N, CA, C and O atoms as a CHARMM CRD file, in Angstrom:
* protein
*
  388
    1    1 MET  N     27.60200 105.64100 149.31100 PROA 1      0.00000
    2    1 MET  CA    26.95800 106.55900 150.21600 PROA 1      0.00000
    3    1 MET  C     27.71000 106.59800 151.53200 PROA 1      0.00000
    4    1 MET  O     28.28300 105.59800 151.96500 PROA 1      0.00000
    5    2 GLY  N     27.70300 107.72800 152.14500 PROA 2      0.00000
    6    2 GLY  CA    28.43800 107.89800 153.38100 PROA 2      0.00000
    7    2 GLY  C     27.68700 107.38000 154.58800 PROA 2      0.00000
    8    2 GLY  O     26.46200 107.47500 154.66100 PROA 2      0.00000
    9    3 ARG  N     28.42400 106.83500 155.52800 PROA 3      0.00000
   10    3 ARG  CA    27.81500 106.33300 156.74000 PROA 3      0.00000
   11    3 ARG  C     27.44400 107.50900 157.65000 PROA 3      0.00000
   12    3 ARG  O     26.38100 107.51800 158.27100 PROA 3      0.00000
   13    4 TRP  N     28.33500 108.49600 157.71600 PROA 4      0.00000
   14    4 TRP  CA    28.10000 109.62600 158.61600 PROA 4      0.00000
   15    4 TRP  C     27.19800 110.67700 157.99400 PROA 4      0.00000
   16    4 TRP  O     26.47500 111.37700 158.70300 PROA 4      0.00000
   17    5 PHE  N     27.23700 110.78800 156.70400 PROA 5      0.00000
   18    5 PHE  CA    26.40900 111.77000 156.00700 PROA 5      0.00000
   19    5 PHE  C     25.60800 111.05400 154.93400 PROA 5      0.00000
   20    5 PHE  O     26.03100 111.01700 153.77900 PROA 5      0.00000
   21    6 PRO  N     24.47400 110.48800 155.28300 PROA 6      0.00000
   22    6 PRO  CA    23.68400 109.75500 154.28800 PROA 6      0.00000
   23    6 PRO  C     23.34000 110.64900 153.11300 PROA 6      0.00000
   24    6 PRO  O     22.95800 111.80600 153.29000 PROA 6      0.00000
   25    7 GLY  N     23.47500 110.11200 151.92600 PROA 7      0.00000
   26    7 GLY  CA    23.18300 110.86300 150.71900 PROA 7      0.00000
   27    7 GLY  C     24.40700 111.49000 150.09100 PROA 7      0.00000
   28    7 GLY  O     24.36800 111.89600 148.92900 PROA 7      0.00000
   29    8 PHE  N     25.50900 111.57400 150.85100 PROA 8      0.00000
   30    8 PHE  CA    26.74200 112.11800 150.30900 PROA 8      0.00000
   31    8 PHE  C     27.57300 110.99200 149.70700 PROA 8      0.00000
   32    8 PHE  O     27.60400 109.88000 150.23300 PROA 8      0.00000
   33    9 ARG  N     28.23000 111.28500 148.62700 PROA 9      0.00000
   34    9 ARG  CA    29.07500 110.30800 147.95400 PROA 9      0.00000
   35    9 ARG  C     30.42500 110.24700 148.67300 PROA 9      0.00000
   36    9 ARG  O     31.05400 111.27900 148.90700 PROA 9      0.00000
   37   10 THR  N     30.86200 109.04900 149.01800 PROA 10     0.00000
   38   10 THR  CA    32.18600 108.87500 149.61500 PROA 10     0.00000
   39   10 THR  C     32.87300 107.72200 148.90900 PROA 10     0.00000
   40   10 THR  O     32.23600 106.73200 148.54800 PROA 10     0.00000
   41   11 GLY  N     34.16900 107.85500 148.71500 PROA 11     0.00000
   42   11 GLY  CA    34.93700 106.82200 148.04100 PROA 11     0.00000
   43   11 GLY  C     35.40900 105.75100 149.01000 PROA 11     0.00000
   44   11 GLY  O     35.48900 105.97900 150.21700 PROA 11     0.00000
   45   12 THR  N     35.71700 104.59800 148.47400 PROA 12     0.00000
   46   12 THR  CA    36.26900 103.52300 149.29200 PROA 12     0.00000
   47   12 THR  C     37.73600 103.82900 149.59800 PROA 12     0.00000
   48   12 THR  O     38.31800 104.75100 149.02700 PROA 12     0.00000
   49   13 SER  N     38.31300 103.06300 150.48500 PROA 13     0.00000
   50   13 SER  CA    39.71200 103.30300 150.83900 PROA 13     0.00000
   51   13 SER  C     40.63200 103.06600 149.64300 PROA 13     0.00000
   52   13 SER  O     41.65600 103.73800 149.51900 PROA 13     0.00000
   53   14 GLU  N     40.29100 102.13300 148.76600 PROA 14     0.00000
   54   14 GLU  CA    41.10300 101.89600 147.56200 PROA 14     0.00000
   55   14 GLU  C     41.03100 103.08600 146.61500 PROA 14     0.00000
   56   14 GLU  O     42.03800 103.48700 146.03100 PROA 14     0.00000
   57   15 GLN  N     39.82800 103.65200 146.46500 PROA 15     0.00000
   58   15 GLN  CA    39.67400 104.81900 145.60000 PROA 15     0.00000
   59   15 GLN  C     40.42300 106.02200 146.15900 PROA 15     0.00000
   60   15 GLN  O     41.01300 106.79800 145.40700 PROA 15     0.00000
   61   16 VAL  N     40.39700 106.17100 147.47600 PROA 16     0.00000
   62   16 VAL  CA    41.11600 107.27100 148.11300 PROA 16     0.00000
   63   16 VAL  C     42.60900 107.09600 147.92100 PROA 16     0.00000
   64   16 VAL  O     43.31000 108.06000 147.61300 PROA 16     0.00000
   65   17 LYS  N     43.10900 105.87300 148.09800 PROA 17     0.00000
   66   17 LYS  CA    44.54300 105.61800 147.93100 PROA 17     0.00000
   67   17 LYS  C     44.98100 105.88300 146.49200 PROA 17     0.00000
   68   17 LYS  O     46.04400 106.45800 146.25900 PROA 17     0.00000
   69   18 THR  N     44.17400 105.47000 145.54500 PROA 18     0.00000
   70   18 THR  CA    44.48200 105.71800 144.13900 PROA 18     0.00000
   71   18 THR  C     44.53100 107.21300 143.85400 PROA 18     0.00000
   72   18 THR  O     45.42300 107.68100 143.14600 PROA 18     0.00000
   73   19 PHE  N     43.57700 107.96800 144.40200 PROA 19     0.00000
   74   19 PHE  CA    43.54200 109.41700 144.21300 PROA 19     0.00000
   75   19 PHE  C     44.78100 110.06800 144.83200 PROA 19     0.00000
   76   19 PHE  O     45.40800 110.92500 144.20900 PROA 19     0.00000
   77   20 ARG  N     45.13200 109.66800 146.04600 PROA 20     0.00000
   78   20 ARG  CA    46.29900 110.25000 146.69900 PROA 20     0.00000
   79   20 ARG  C     47.58900 109.93300 145.95100 PROA 20     0.00000
   80   20 ARG  O     48.46100 110.79100 145.81700 PROA 20     0.00000
   81   21 ASP  N     47.70800 108.70300 145.46800 PROA 21     0.00000
   82   21 ASP  CA    48.89800 108.33400 144.69400 PROA 21     0.00000
   83   21 ASP  C     49.00600 109.17000 143.42000 PROA 21     0.00000
   84   21 ASP  O     50.09400 109.60200 143.03800 PROA 21     0.00000
   85   22 ALA  N     47.86400 109.38900 142.77000 PROA 22     0.00000
   86   22 ALA  CA    47.86300 110.20700 141.55400 PROA 22     0.00000
   87   22 ALA  C     48.25300 111.64900 141.87900 PROA 22     0.00000
   88   22 ALA  O     49.00600 112.27300 141.13100 PROA 22     0.00000
   89   23 CYS  N     47.74800 112.17400 142.98700 PROA 23     0.00000
   90   23 CYS  CA    48.10700 113.54000 143.40100 PROA 23     0.00000
   91   23 CYS  C     49.59200 113.63300 143.72400 PROA 23     0.00000
   92   23 CYS  O     50.25500 114.59300 143.33300 PROA 23     0.00000
   93   24 MET  N     50.11600 112.63700 144.43600 PROA 24     0.00000
   94   24 MET  CA    51.53700 112.64600 144.79100 PROA 24     0.00000
   95   24 MET  C     52.39700 112.65200 143.52600 PROA 24     0.00000
   96   24 MET  O     53.37700 113.39200 143.44000 PROA 24     0.00000
   97   25 ALA  N     52.03100 111.83200 142.55500 PROA 25     0.00000
   98   25 ALA  CA    52.79400 111.77800 141.30800 PROA 25     0.00000
   99   25 ALA  C     52.73700 113.12500 140.58300 PROA 25     0.00000
  100   25 ALA  O     53.73700 113.57700 140.02500 PROA 25     0.00000
  101   26 LEU  N     51.57400 113.75500 140.59300 PROA 26     0.00000
  102   26 LEU  CA    51.42800 115.06200 139.95100 PROA 26     0.00000
  103   26 LEU  C     52.26500 116.12500 140.66300 PROA 26     0.00000
  104   26 LEU  O     52.93400 116.92700 140.01200 PROA 26     0.00000
  105   27 PHE  N     52.23200 116.13300 141.98800 PROA 27     0.00000
  106   27 PHE  CA    53.01800 117.11200 142.74700 PROA 27     0.00000
  107   27 PHE  C     54.51100 116.90500 142.52700 PROA 27     0.00000
  108   27 PHE  O     55.25800 117.86400 142.33200 PROA 27     0.00000
  109   28 ARG  N     54.94000 115.64700 142.56100 PROA 28     0.00000
  110   28 ARG  CA    56.35700 115.33700 142.37700 PROA 28     0.00000
  111   28 ARG  C     56.83100 115.77200 140.99100 PROA 28     0.00000
  112   28 ARG  O     57.90400 116.35700 140.84300 PROA 28     0.00000
  113   29 ASN  N     56.01200 115.47700 139.98000 PROA 29     0.00000
  114   29 ASN  CA    56.35000 115.86800 138.61600 PROA 29     0.00000
  115   29 ASN  C     56.40600 117.39400 138.49200 PROA 29     0.00000
  116   29 ASN  O     57.29600 117.93000 137.83200 PROA 29     0.00000
  117   30 SER  N     55.47300 118.08200 139.11600 PROA 30     0.00000
  118   30 SER  CA    55.46100 119.54700 139.06100 PROA 30     0.00000
  119   30 SER  C     56.71200 120.13100 139.69300 PROA 30     0.00000
  120   30 SER  O     57.27700 121.09600 139.17900 PROA 30     0.00000
  121   31 ARG  N     57.14700 119.55100 140.80400 PROA 31     0.00000
  122   31 ARG  CA    58.34600 120.03900 141.47800 PROA 31     0.00000
  123   31 ARG  C     59.58000 119.84900 140.59500 PROA 31     0.00000
  124   31 ARG  O     60.42000 120.74300 140.49700 PROA 31     0.00000
  125   32 TYR  N     59.68500 118.68900 139.95700 PROA 32     0.00000
  126   32 TYR  CA    60.84500 118.42400 139.09600 PROA 32     0.00000
  127   32 TYR  C     60.82800 119.31000 137.85300 PROA 32     0.00000
  128   32 TYR  O     61.87600 119.79300 137.42200 PROA 32     0.00000
  129   33 GLN  N     59.65100 119.52400 137.27600 PROA 33     0.00000
  130   33 GLN  CA    59.57100 120.38500 136.09900 PROA 33     0.00000
  131   33 GLN  C     59.90400 121.82900 136.44500 PROA 33     0.00000
  132   33 GLN  O     60.54900 122.52200 135.65800 PROA 33     0.00000
  133   34 ARG  N     59.47200 122.28700 137.61500 PROA 34     0.00000
  134   34 ARG  CA    59.78600 123.63900 138.04500 PROA 34     0.00000
  135   34 ARG  C     61.29100 123.79700 138.24200 PROA 34     0.00000
  136   34 ARG  O     61.87200 124.80800 137.84500 PROA 34     0.00000
  137   35 ALA  N     61.92000 122.79300 138.85600 PROA 35     0.00000
  138   35 ALA  CA    63.36900 122.84500 139.08100 PROA 35     0.00000
  139   35 ALA  C     64.13600 122.80500 137.76500 PROA 35     0.00000
  140   35 ALA  O     65.20100 123.41100 137.64500 PROA 35     0.00000
  141   36 ALA  N     63.59700 122.09200 136.77600 PROA 36     0.00000
  142   36 ALA  CA    64.26100 121.98400 135.47500 PROA 36     0.00000
  143   36 ALA  C     63.99700 123.20500 134.59600 PROA 36     0.00000
  144   36 ALA  O     64.58300 123.34100 133.52300 PROA 36     0.00000
  145   37 GLY  N     63.12400 124.08000 135.05000 PROA 37     0.00000
  146   37 GLY  CA    62.84400 125.28600 134.27800 PROA 37     0.00000
  147   37 GLY  C     61.83300 125.08200 133.16700 PROA 37     0.00000
  148   37 GLY  O     61.74500 125.90500 132.25700 PROA 37     0.00000
  149   38 ILE  N     61.07000 124.00400 133.22200 PROA 38     0.00000
  150   38 ILE  CA    60.05900 123.73500 132.20100 PROA 38     0.00000
  151   38 ILE  C     58.80000 124.51600 132.56800 PROA 38     0.00000
  152   38 ILE  O     58.21700 124.30100 133.63000 PROA 38     0.00000
  153   39 ARG  N     58.39300 125.40600 131.70100 PROA 39     0.00000
  154   39 ARG  CA    57.25100 126.27200 131.98300 PROA 39     0.00000
  155   39 ARG  C     56.01200 125.91700 131.16100 PROA 39     0.00000
  156   39 ARG  O     54.96600 126.54600 131.31800 PROA 39     0.00000
  157   40 THR  N     56.11900 124.92700 130.29800 PROA 40     0.00000
  158   40 THR  CA    54.96800 124.53700 129.48800 PROA 40     0.00000
  159   40 THR  C     54.37900 123.24400 130.02000 PROA 40     0.00000
  160   40 THR  O     55.03300 122.50900 130.76000 PROA 40     0.00000
  161   41 GLU  N     53.15100 122.97600 129.64200 PROA 41     0.00000
  162   41 GLU  CA    52.50400 121.73500 130.06500 PROA 41     0.00000
  163   41 GLU  C     52.99200 120.60200 129.17000 PROA 41     0.00000
  164   41 GLU  O     52.66800 120.54900 127.98300 PROA 41     0.00000
  165   42 THR  N     53.76100 119.71300 129.74400 PROA 42     0.00000
  166   42 THR  CA    54.29700 118.58100 128.99100 PROA 42     0.00000
  167   42 THR  C     53.25200 117.47300 128.90900 PROA 42     0.00000
  168   42 THR  O     52.24800 117.50000 129.62100 PROA 42     0.00000
  169   43 THR  N     53.49500 116.50900 128.04300 PROA 43     0.00000
  170   43 THR  CA    52.56700 115.38000 127.93000 PROA 43     0.00000
  171   43 THR  C     52.53800 114.58300 129.23100 PROA 43     0.00000
  172   43 THR  O     51.49000 114.06000 129.61100 PROA 43     0.00000
  173   44 ARG  N     53.67300 114.48500 129.91400 PROA 44     0.00000
  174   44 ARG  CA    53.72200 113.78300 131.21300 PROA 44     0.00000
  175   44 ARG  C     52.80600 114.48300 132.21600 PROA 44     0.00000
  176   44 ARG  O     52.03600 113.82700 132.91800 PROA 44     0.00000
  177   45 PHE  N     52.88600 115.79900 132.28300 PROA 45     0.00000
  178   45 PHE  CA    52.03100 116.56100 133.19000 PROA 45     0.00000
  179   45 PHE  C     50.55700 116.35700 132.83300 PROA 45     0.00000
  180   45 PHE  O     49.73100 116.12900 133.71700 PROA 45     0.00000
  181   46 LEU  N     50.23100 116.43700 131.56700 PROA 46     0.00000
  182   46 LEU  CA    48.84000 116.27600 131.14700 PROA 46     0.00000
  183   46 LEU  C     48.31500 114.88000 131.46700 PROA 46     0.00000
  184   46 LEU  O     47.16800 114.72900 131.88600 PROA 46     0.00000
  185   47 ASP  N     49.15300 113.85500 131.27000 PROA 47     0.00000
  186   47 ASP  CA    48.74200 112.48600 131.60900 PROA 47     0.00000
  187   47 ASP  C     48.47600 112.34900 133.10500 PROA 47     0.00000
  188   47 ASP  O     47.48000 111.75100 133.51300 PROA 47     0.00000
  189   48 LEU  N     49.37200 112.90600 133.92000 PROA 48     0.00000
  190   48 LEU  CA    49.18100 112.83300 135.36800 PROA 48     0.00000
  191   48 LEU  C     47.95500 113.62600 135.81000 PROA 48     0.00000
  192   48 LEU  O     47.21700 113.19500 136.69500 PROA 48     0.00000
  193   49 ASN  N     47.74300 114.77000 135.19800 PROA 49     0.00000
  194   49 ASN  CA    46.57400 115.57800 135.52600 PROA 49     0.00000
  195   49 ASN  C     45.28800 114.85200 135.13900 PROA 49     0.00000
  196   49 ASN  O     44.30800 114.89200 135.88300 PROA 49     0.00000
  197   50 ASP  N     45.28100 114.19400 133.98900 PROA 50     0.00000
  198   50 ASP  CA    44.11300 113.40500 133.58100 PROA 50     0.00000
  199   50 ASP  C     43.86100 112.26600 134.55900 PROA 50     0.00000
  200   50 ASP  O     42.71300 111.93700 134.86000 PROA 50     0.00000
  201   51 ARG  N     44.94600 111.66400 135.05400 PROA 51     0.00000
  202   51 ARG  CA    44.82000 110.57100 136.02100 PROA 51     0.00000
  203   51 ARG  C     44.18800 111.07600 137.32700 PROA 51     0.00000
  204   51 ARG  O     43.34200 110.39900 137.91100 PROA 51     0.00000
  205   52 VAL  N     44.59500 112.24400 137.77200 PROA 52     0.00000
  206   52 VAL  CA    44.00500 112.82600 138.97600 PROA 52     0.00000
  207   52 VAL  C     42.52300 113.09900 138.75000 PROA 52     0.00000
  208   52 VAL  O     41.69600 112.78800 139.60700 PROA 52     0.00000
  209   53 CYS  N     42.18600 113.67400 137.60900 PROA 53     0.00000
  210   53 CYS  CA    40.78200 113.98500 137.30900 PROA 53     0.00000
  211   53 CYS  C     39.92700 112.72000 137.23500 PROA 53     0.00000
  212   53 CYS  O     38.77700 112.71600 137.67600 PROA 53     0.00000
  213   54 ALA  N     40.48200 111.66200 136.68300 PROA 54     0.00000
  214   54 ALA  CA    39.72900 110.41300 136.56600 PROA 54     0.00000
  215   54 ALA  C     39.52900 109.74200 137.92200 PROA 54     0.00000
  216   54 ALA  O     38.48600 109.13500 138.16700 PROA 54     0.00000
  217   55 THR  N     40.52400 109.85000 138.80500 PROA 55     0.00000
  218   55 THR  CA    40.40500 109.17000 140.09700 PROA 55     0.00000
  219   55 THR  C     39.60900 109.96600 141.11700 PROA 55     0.00000
  220   55 THR  O     39.22400 109.41900 142.15000 PROA 55     0.00000
  221   56 GLU  N     39.35200 111.24000 140.85800 PROA 56     0.00000
  222   56 GLU  CA    38.60800 112.03500 141.83500 PROA 56     0.00000
  223   56 GLU  C     37.10300 111.89500 141.69200 PROA 56     0.00000
  224   56 GLU  O     36.36400 112.31900 142.58000 PROA 56     0.00000
  225   57 ARG  N     36.63400 111.31300 140.60300 PROA 57     0.00000
  226   57 ARG  CA    35.19000 111.25000 140.34800 PROA 57     0.00000
  227   57 ARG  C     34.38600 110.55200 141.44800 PROA 57     0.00000
  228   57 ARG  O     33.32300 111.05200 141.81500 PROA 57     0.00000
  229   58 PRO  N     34.84600 109.41800 141.98900 PROA 58     0.00000
  230   58 PRO  CA    34.01800 108.76100 143.01900 PROA 58     0.00000
  231   58 PRO  C     34.04900 109.45300 144.38000 PROA 58     0.00000
  232   58 PRO  O     33.29200 109.06600 145.27000 PROA 58     0.00000
  233   59 LEU  N     34.88600 110.44700 144.56800 PROA 59     0.00000
  234   59 LEU  CA    35.02200 111.10600 145.86200 PROA 59     0.00000
  235   59 LEU  C     34.12200 112.33500 145.95200 PROA 59     0.00000
  236   59 LEU  O     33.81800 112.97900 144.94800 PROA 59     0.00000
  237   60 SER  N     33.70900 112.64100 147.17000 PROA 60     0.00000
  238   60 SER  CA    32.93100 113.86300 147.37900 PROA 60     0.00000
  239   60 SER  C     33.87000 115.06400 147.31000 PROA 60     0.00000
  240   60 SER  O     35.09000 114.90800 147.32500 PROA 60     0.00000
  241   61 ARG  N     33.30300 116.24200 147.23700 PROA 61     0.00000
  242   61 ARG  CA    34.12300 117.45300 147.16200 PROA 61     0.00000
  243   61 ARG  C     34.97400 117.60900 148.42200 PROA 61     0.00000
  244   61 ARG  O     36.13800 118.00100 148.33900 PROA 61     0.00000
  245   62 ALA  N     34.40700 117.30900 149.56900 PROA 62     0.00000
  246   62 ALA  CA    35.15800 117.40500 150.82300 PROA 62     0.00000
  247   62 ALA  C     36.30400 116.39300 150.85600 PROA 62     0.00000
  248   62 ALA  O     37.41400 116.72000 151.27600 PROA 62     0.00000
  249   63 GLN  N     36.03100 115.16900 150.41400 PROA 63     0.00000
  250   63 GLN  CA    37.09100 114.15400 150.36600 PROA 63     0.00000
  251   63 GLN  C     38.19800 114.56300 149.41200 PROA 63     0.00000
  252   63 GLN  O     39.37800 114.40300 149.72200 PROA 63     0.00000
  253   64 ARG  N     37.82600 115.08800 148.25600 PROA 64     0.00000
  254   64 ARG  CA    38.83500 115.52300 147.28200 PROA 64     0.00000
  255   64 ARG  C     39.75400 116.57200 147.88900 PROA 64     0.00000
  256   64 ARG  O     40.97600 116.47000 147.78900 PROA 64     0.00000
  257   65 SER  N     39.17000 117.56600 148.50800 PROA 65     0.00000
  258   65 SER  CA    39.95600 118.64000 149.09100 PROA 65     0.00000
  259   65 SER  C     40.83700 118.12000 150.22300 PROA 65     0.00000
  260   65 SER  O     42.02300 118.44300 150.29000 PROA 65     0.00000
  261   66 TRP  N     40.26300 117.32100 151.10500 PROA 66     0.00000
  262   66 TRP  CA    40.99200 116.77900 152.24800 PROA 66     0.00000
  263   66 TRP  C     42.18400 115.95500 151.79100 PROA 66     0.00000
  264   66 TRP  O     43.30200 116.17200 152.25900 PROA 66     0.00000
  265   67 HSD  N     41.96300 115.02000 150.89100 PROA 67     0.00000
  266   67 HSD  CA    43.03100 114.12200 150.46400 PROA 67     0.00000
  267   67 HSD  C     44.01400 114.81000 149.52500 PROA 67     0.00000
  268   67 HSD  O     45.18100 114.41900 149.47500 PROA 67     0.00000
  269   68 TRP  N     43.58000 115.81600 148.78500 PROA 68     0.00000
  270   68 TRP  CA    44.49100 116.61000 147.95900 PROA 68     0.00000
  271   68 TRP  C     45.52100 117.28600 148.85700 PROA 68     0.00000
  272   68 TRP  O     46.72300 117.23000 148.59500 PROA 68     0.00000
  273   69 HSD  N     45.03100 117.92900 149.92500 PROA 69     0.00000
  274   69 HSD  CA    45.94300 118.62000 150.83800 PROA 69     0.00000
  275   69 HSD  C     46.81400 117.64400 151.62300 PROA 69     0.00000
  276   69 HSD  O     47.97700 117.94300 151.89100 PROA 69     0.00000
  277   70 ARG  N     46.28300 116.49800 151.99100 PROA 70     0.00000
  278   70 ARG  CA    47.09300 115.49600 152.69100 PROA 70     0.00000
  279   70 ARG  C     48.18800 114.95700 151.78000 PROA 70     0.00000
  280   70 ARG  O     49.31200 114.73400 152.22900 PROA 70     0.00000
  281   71 ALA  N     47.87100 114.74500 150.51100 PROA 71     0.00000
  282   71 ALA  CA    48.89000 114.28000 149.56700 PROA 71     0.00000
  283   71 ALA  C     49.95500 115.35500 149.36400 PROA 71     0.00000
  284   71 ALA  O     51.14200 115.04300 149.27800 PROA 71     0.00000
  285   72 LEU  N     49.54000 116.60600 149.28900 PROA 72     0.00000
  286   72 LEU  CA    50.49900 117.70400 149.14000 PROA 72     0.00000
  287   72 LEU  C     51.41900 117.78500 150.35800 PROA 72     0.00000
  288   72 LEU  O     52.62700 117.96800 150.21000 PROA 72     0.00000
  289   73 ASP  N     50.85900 117.65000 151.55000 PROA 73     0.00000
  290   73 ASP  CA    51.67500 117.66000 152.77100 PROA 73     0.00000
  291   73 ASP  C     52.64600 116.48600 152.79600 PROA 73     0.00000
  292   73 ASP  O     53.80500 116.64800 153.17600 PROA 73     0.00000
  293   74 ALA  N     52.18400 115.31500 152.39700 PROA 74     0.00000
  294   74 ALA  CA    53.05500 114.12700 152.38300 PROA 74     0.00000
  295   74 ALA  C     54.19700 114.30600 151.38500 PROA 74     0.00000
  296   74 ALA  O     55.33500 113.92800 151.66400 PROA 74     0.00000
  297   75 GLU  N     53.89100 114.88100 150.22400 PROA 75     0.00000
  298   75 GLU  CA    54.95000 115.09900 149.23000 PROA 75     0.00000
  299   75 GLU  C     55.95600 116.12800 149.74200 PROA 75     0.00000
  300   75 GLU  O     57.15700 115.98500 149.51200 PROA 75     0.00000
  301   76 ASP  N     55.48200 117.15700 150.42900 PROA 76     0.00000
  302   76 ASP  CA    56.38800 118.14800 151.02100 PROA 76     0.00000
  303   76 ASP  C     57.29300 117.50600 152.06700 PROA 76     0.00000
  304   76 ASP  O     58.48800 117.79700 152.11900 PROA 76     0.00000
  305   77 ARG  N     56.73200 116.63800 152.89400 PROA 77     0.00000
  306   77 ARG  CA    57.55100 115.94400 153.89600 PROA 77     0.00000
  307   77 ARG  C     58.60400 115.06100 153.23000 PROA 77     0.00000
  308   77 ARG  O     59.75500 115.03000 153.66500 PROA 77     0.00000
  309   78 ASP  N     58.21000 114.33800 152.16900 PROA 78     0.00000
  310   78 ASP  CA    59.16800 113.49400 151.45100 PROA 78     0.00000
  311   78 ASP  C     60.29100 114.33500 150.84900 PROA 78     0.00000
  312   78 ASP  O     61.46200 113.96100 150.92400 PROA 78     0.00000
  313   79 PHE  N     59.93600 115.45800 150.25900 PROA 79     0.00000
  314   79 PHE  CA    60.93300 116.32500 149.64700 PROA 79     0.00000
  315   79 PHE  C     61.86700 116.90900 150.70200 PROA 79     0.00000
  316   79 PHE  O     63.07200 117.01900 150.47700 PROA 79     0.00000
  317   80 THR  N     61.31300 117.28300 151.84700 PROA 80     0.00000
  318   80 THR  CA    62.13200 117.81500 152.93700 PROA 80     0.00000
  319   80 THR  C     63.10600 116.75600 153.43100 PROA 80     0.00000
  320   80 THR  O     64.26900 117.05700 153.70000 PROA 80     0.00000
  321   81 ARG  N     62.63700 115.51600 153.55200 PROA 81     0.00000
  322   81 ARG  CA    63.53100 114.41600 153.95400 PROA 81     0.00000
  323   81 ARG  C     64.66100 114.23000 152.94900 PROA 81     0.00000
  324   81 ARG  O     65.81100 114.02100 153.33500 PROA 81     0.00000
  325   82 LEU  N     64.33800 114.30400 151.67000 PROA 82     0.00000
  326   82 LEU  CA    65.36800 114.16700 150.64200 PROA 82     0.00000
  327   82 LEU  C     66.38500 115.29700 150.72800 PROA 82     0.00000
  328   82 LEU  O     67.58700 115.06600 150.60100 PROA 82     0.00000
  329   83 GLN  N     65.90200 116.52000 150.94400 PROA 83     0.00000
  330   83 GLN  CA    66.81300 117.65700 151.07500 PROA 83     0.00000
  331   83 GLN  C     67.71700 117.50300 152.29400 PROA 83     0.00000
  332   83 GLN  O     68.91400 117.78300 152.22100 PROA 83     0.00000
  333   84 GLN  N     67.15300 117.06300 153.40700 PROA 84     0.00000
  334   84 GLN  CA    67.95100 116.87500 154.62000 PROA 84     0.00000
  335   84 GLN  C     69.00100 115.79500 154.42400 PROA 84     0.00000
  336   84 GLN  O     70.13800 115.95100 154.86900 PROA 84     0.00000
  337   85 ALA  N     68.63700 114.70700 153.76800 PROA 85     0.00000
  338   85 ALA  CA    69.60100 113.64100 153.50600 PROA 85     0.00000
  339   85 ALA  C     70.71900 114.14200 152.59300 PROA 85     0.00000
  340   85 ALA  O     71.88500 113.80300 152.79400 PROA 85     0.00000
  341   86 SER  N     70.36800 114.93900 151.60000 PROA 86     0.00000
  342   86 SER  CA    71.36700 115.49800 150.69300 PROA 86     0.00000
  343   86 SER  C     72.30700 116.43700 151.43500 PROA 86     0.00000
  344   86 SER  O     73.51800 116.41600 151.21300 PROA 86     0.00000
  345   87 GLU  N     71.75100 117.25500 152.31000 PROA 87     0.00000
  346   87 GLU  CA    72.58500 118.17300 153.08400 PROA 87     0.00000
  347   87 GLU  C     73.50800 117.41700 154.02400 PROA 87     0.00000
  348   87 GLU  O     74.66800 117.79800 154.18200 PROA 87     0.00000
  349   88 ARG  N     73.01500 116.34500 154.65800 PROA 88     0.00000
  350   88 ARG  CA    73.87900 115.51200 155.51500 PROA 88     0.00000
  351   88 ARG  C     75.01700 114.91000 154.71300 PROA 88     0.00000
  352   88 ARG  O     76.16000 114.87600 155.16700 PROA 88     0.00000
  353   89 GLN  N     74.69500 114.43300 153.51400 PROA 89     0.00000
  354   89 GLN  CA    75.71800 113.83700 152.65700 PROA 89     0.00000
  355   89 GLN  C     76.75100 114.89500 152.24800 PROA 89     0.00000
  356   89 GLN  O     77.94900 114.61100 152.23200 PROA 89     0.00000
  357   90 ASP  N     76.30500 116.09400 151.92200 PROA 90     0.00000
  358   90 ASP  CA    77.22900 117.17700 151.56300 PROA 90     0.00000
  359   90 ASP  C     78.14400 117.52900 152.72900 PROA 90     0.00000
  360   90 ASP  O     79.34600 117.71100 152.54000 PROA 90     0.00000
  361   91 ARG  N     77.58200 117.62800 153.93800 PROA 91     0.00000
  362   91 ARG  CA    78.40300 117.93300 155.11100 PROA 91     0.00000
  363   91 ARG  C     79.43100 116.83800 155.37100 PROA 91     0.00000
  364   91 ARG  O     80.58000 117.12300 155.71100 PROA 91     0.00000
  365   92 ALA  N     79.01400 115.58800 155.21000 PROA 92     0.00000
  366   92 ALA  CA    79.93800 114.47200 155.41600 PROA 92     0.00000
  367   92 ALA  C     81.06600 114.50100 154.39200 PROA 92     0.00000
  368   92 ALA  O     82.21500 114.21100 154.72700 PROA 92     0.00000
  369   93 MET  N     80.74900 114.84800 153.15300 PROA 93     0.00000
  370   93 MET  CA    81.77400 114.91100 152.11000 PROA 93     0.00000
  371   93 MET  C     82.74500 116.05700 152.38200 PROA 93     0.00000
  372   93 MET  O     83.94700 115.91400 152.16000 PROA 93     0.00000
  373   94 ARG  N     82.22600 117.20900 152.86900 PROA 94     0.00000
  374   94 ARG  CA    83.09700 118.33300 153.19400 PROA 94     0.00000
  375   94 ARG  C     84.01900 118.01000 154.35900 PROA 94     0.00000
  376   94 ARG  O     85.18000 118.41700 154.36400 PROA 94     0.00000
  377   95 ARG  N     83.51200 117.28400 155.34200 PROA 95     0.00000
  378   95 ARG  CA    84.33500 116.90400 156.48100 PROA 95     0.00000
  379   95 ARG  C     85.43600 115.93100 156.10900 PROA 95     0.00000
  380   95 ARG  O     86.52100 115.95400 156.69000 PROA 95     0.00000
  381   96 SER  N     85.15200 115.07800 155.14300 PROA 96     0.00000
  382   96 SER  CA    86.12900 114.04300 154.77700 PROA 96     0.00000
  383   96 SER  C     87.26000 114.58500 153.90800 PROA 96     0.00000
  384   96 SER  O     88.24100 113.87500 153.68700 PROA 96     0.00000
  385   97 ARG  N     87.16200 115.79300 153.41700 PROA 97     0.00000
  386   97 ARG  CA    88.21200 116.36200 152.56100 PROA 97     0.00000
  387   97 ARG  C     89.39700 116.76600 153.32500 PROA 97     0.00000
  388   97 ARG  O     90.36400 117.26100 152.74600 PROA 97     0.00000
């Protein structure tokens, strides 16, 4: 039960972390499958999606939405960092030629 909203279901910090980790894994997998040109639902995608569905049960609808979007933003930031590092490496390699 929630402290701020009595009667509302809220997850513990461990449950929230598990949900966010599952969302991050799903987003990361979706990005890689899209880049690889895979347009069908693979068993890996279905397993990750089932994991997200299983971990969202103890959370309220507001918590699910909030942490889903936070996980999506975090994955976007991680991907942007990877792209920037790759671009820096490419520029360094071009300069060294």
